[in-house]
N, C-alpha and C positions, 0 to 999 in steps of 0.2 A: 662305373655307371655312365652310359653314353648320354651326351646332352642332346636335346631336341633341336634339330637343325632349323625348324620353323621358328622356335623361340629366339635362336641365335640371329636369324635374319631379321626378325621383328625388332630386336634390340638395336640394330644398326641405325635405322632411320630415327628411332627415338633419341639415341645418343647424339646424332648429328643435329636434330632439331633443338635439343637442349643447348648444345654448344653454340649454335647460331643465335639463339635467343639471348643467352647470357652474354655473348660477345657484343651484342648490340645494346646492352643495358647501359643507361646513363648512371652517373654517380648517385643520383636520387633514387633510381630504381634498385640499384645494388644495395643501397642502405635503407631499404624499406620506406622510401619517401619521407624519412625523418629530416628535420631541419639541421643545419650545421654543415651542409655539403654544397659545394659549387663545382660545376664541371671544370676540370683542369686545374683546380686549386687545392691547396692543402686543407685538411679538416680544421675546424676552429681551434681545437686544443689537441694535445697529445692523447687524450682519453676518448675523444669523440668517436673515432672509428671503432675502438674496442667496445664501447657501449652499444653502438649501432649494430656491430657484428653479433653481440650476445642477443640483442633483441630480435634481429632478423632471423638468425639461425633458430632461435627458440620457436618463432612463429612457423617457420618452414617445417620443423619437426612436428609441431602440434597439428598443423594442417594435414600432413601426411597421415598421422594417427587418426585424425578426424575423418579423412576420406576413406581409410581402410575400415573404420568402424561403421560409417554410414553405408559403405558398400556391402559389408557383411549383413547389416540389418535389412537393406533392400533385397539382397539375395535371399535371405531367409524368408522374407515376406512373400516374395514371388514364388520361390521353389516349393515352399511348404504351406502354401495357402490351401484352404479347403476347396476341393473340387466339387463340381456339381454332382449331386447324388450321394456324396459322402456323409456319413452319420457317425455319431459317437466320437470318442477321443482317439488320437493316434497312439502308437506305442510310446509309453512314458519311459524315460531314462533317468535313473537315480543320480548318476554322476558319470563324468567322462574325464579320467585322470589327465590325459594329454592336454585337453582344453583348459582344465583347471590350472595345471602347471603353467601353461602359456599365459593365461590372463593374470597370473600371480607374478611370474618372473619378469615379463615385459614391462609392466608399470614400475616394478622395482628398479629395473635398469634405467628407465627414463628418469625417475626421480633422482637416482644417484648421479646420473649424467648431468642433469640440470644443476644439481647441487655443486658438483665438482667444477663445472665451467663458471658458475656464478661466484663461487668462493675464490677461484683463480683470478677472475677479473676484478672482483671487489678488493682483493688484497693489493692488486696493482694500482687501482684507482685511489685507495685510501692510504697508500704509502706516502709519507710526508718527506719533503726535501730536507736533508740534513743541514744544508747551507744554501737557503734560497737567495736569489738575487733581489727579490722584492718581497717585503712583508707589509701587509695591509690589514687593518682592523675594520670590519664592517659592523656598524651598529644599526640594528633595526629598531624602529620606533613607530608608534601610531601617528601618522601613516606615511612614513618616508624613511630615508636612509642617511646615515652619516658615514663618511669614508675618511679614515685616518691612515695616512701614509707614514709608517714607522720609519724614523731616521731619514725622512725624505730630503731635507736640505740641511747640510752642515751638521748632521747628527740630531737635528730637531724634527719632531713630528710636524707634519702639515696636514690640514684637514679641510673638508667641506661639509657643511650642514645642509641637508636637503629639505625640501618641502614636498607635500603630496601633489599629485598631478593636478594641473590647472587647465581649464578649457582655453583654447586659443581664441583671442578676441577677433571678432569679425568673421570667424569661420563657422561651418555648420555645427549645430549643437552636438556636443559629445566629442568633438575633435580636440585631442590633447596637444597642448603646446610643448613640443619636444625640447625646446630651448630651456624650459624651466625645470625639466626633470633632473633629479640627482644623477650625476654621471661618474662612473668609476673608470679611471684611466689605467691601462695595463700596457707594459712594453712587450713588443712581439719577441718571441723566441727566448724569453727569460723565465727562469724558475720562479713561480709565484706561489706564495703561501698566504692564504686569507684566514684570519681569525674571525669567527662569526659569533656575535653577541647580541643580546636583546636588551633594550632599555626599559621594557615594560612587560609585554605578554609574549606568548609563543608566536613566532613568525617563521617563514621559510624562504631562504635565498635561492632563487631560481633564475639562471640565465638560460633562456630557451634553447639557443643554438649550441650550448655546451652539453645538452642532453643530461644535465645533472643538477640536482638541487639538494639542499641540506637544511634541516630544521635548526631553529635558533631558540634556545630555551633561556629564560631568566636565570641568572646565577650560574650558567654553564657556558663554556667556550667550546665550540666545535671548529674544525679546521677543514680547509680544502687546499690541495696542492695540485698544480697543473702547469703546463707550458702553453701560452697562447701561440698559435702557429699561423694565424692569418689576420692581417689588419682589417679593420672594419668596425661598424657600429652594430651592436647586438642588444636586443631588448631583454629586459629582466623584470621580474615582478615577485611579489610575495605570493607563495603558494599555500599559505595556511590562513584560514579564515580568522582574522584578528580584530574584527570590530566593524563599525558602521562604514568606514571608508576604505575597507580592505581592497576594493577594486581599483582604487586610485593610488595604491602603494606601488608605484612603477619606478623604474630607473633604466638607464642605459649603460652599456659597457663600451668604451672606446679602446680598441687595441691599436696602438700606434708605434711608431719607431722610437728607439731609445732617446733620440734627440728631442722629439716632440714631447715625450714623457717627462724628460728633465726640465724642459721649458715650462710645461704645465705646473710642475711642482714648484718651480721658482716663482711662477706667477701667483700661486697661492701664498707663498711666503711674503711676496711683495705686497699682497693685499692685507697682510696681518694675520692670516689664518695659520699661525704657527704656535707650537707649544702643546701642552697636554689637553686632550679633548676626549677623555675616556669615561670610565665608570662613574666618576663623580657627577656626571650630567644625566645619569640614568634615574628613572623614577624608582627603580628597585632599591636604590641606595638608602632610601628613607623607610623601607619596610621593616617591621619588627623582626629581630633575629638575624639581620644582615649587618655585618661589621662595616663601618665606613671609616676611611682614613681621617675624615674631618670630624668624627664623632667619638669621644672617648668612651671606652668600654665601661659600663655601669658596674658598680661594686657588687660583688656576689655572683657575677656571671662567669 
């Protein structure tokens, strides 16, 4: 079957235009204007680019499907519209096997494709480090965060207990004092595993530039594993409605050098924030049916 030379020549300028447009795209444009990307610098974590790629590619495919669908609808409206003077109904078709096969097979291929790529990326993102360089427990509470750095200094845990966001004195109403926000420190280019736990109700740990969040359930521990790849300050918040001051449940993440990270942990130890600071401070520890290490089990249970 001979190809149409007109179509071939028409494809050349289209291909050149696409190449020029894509070559001129910035990091933000190539990643769908998602946060977590800065021109000429590494993504925030080793998972950020993978997540952005899945999101952006999915939208491109869906927009192409949408354009095709809208185009066919408009074409049918224009070509098969009722002309002046026409009466009655046009010839009715009971079925068209090629079309029916097409609109059955193509959506099936799209669904299987989305599932395959999502499952592949999810498996990579959810894979936990066998031997992480840093292990941290994050405790969510109404309406702030506690950060416990496991074996932070000389084999002892060090920790910080956070408070909910406070307005900055002397500033415009609603301006948050960033200095008082709970801050999670992470060393750059190190394998990090975070254990996520709740001290009371359901919360959700979300670092915006990481493009990733995970829910925190009372009585259950979830985990995140990643490698921070770019130093900087990144905003975080609770992404699950958890009560009256949910909007003030904010925190920051500081990705710093190993030396600065070690100095920060030593500073916490020097302040006396050292030792166990785990589940025994959770509100859930006193609920019926939950065993507490400080409460003997009742007879007959």
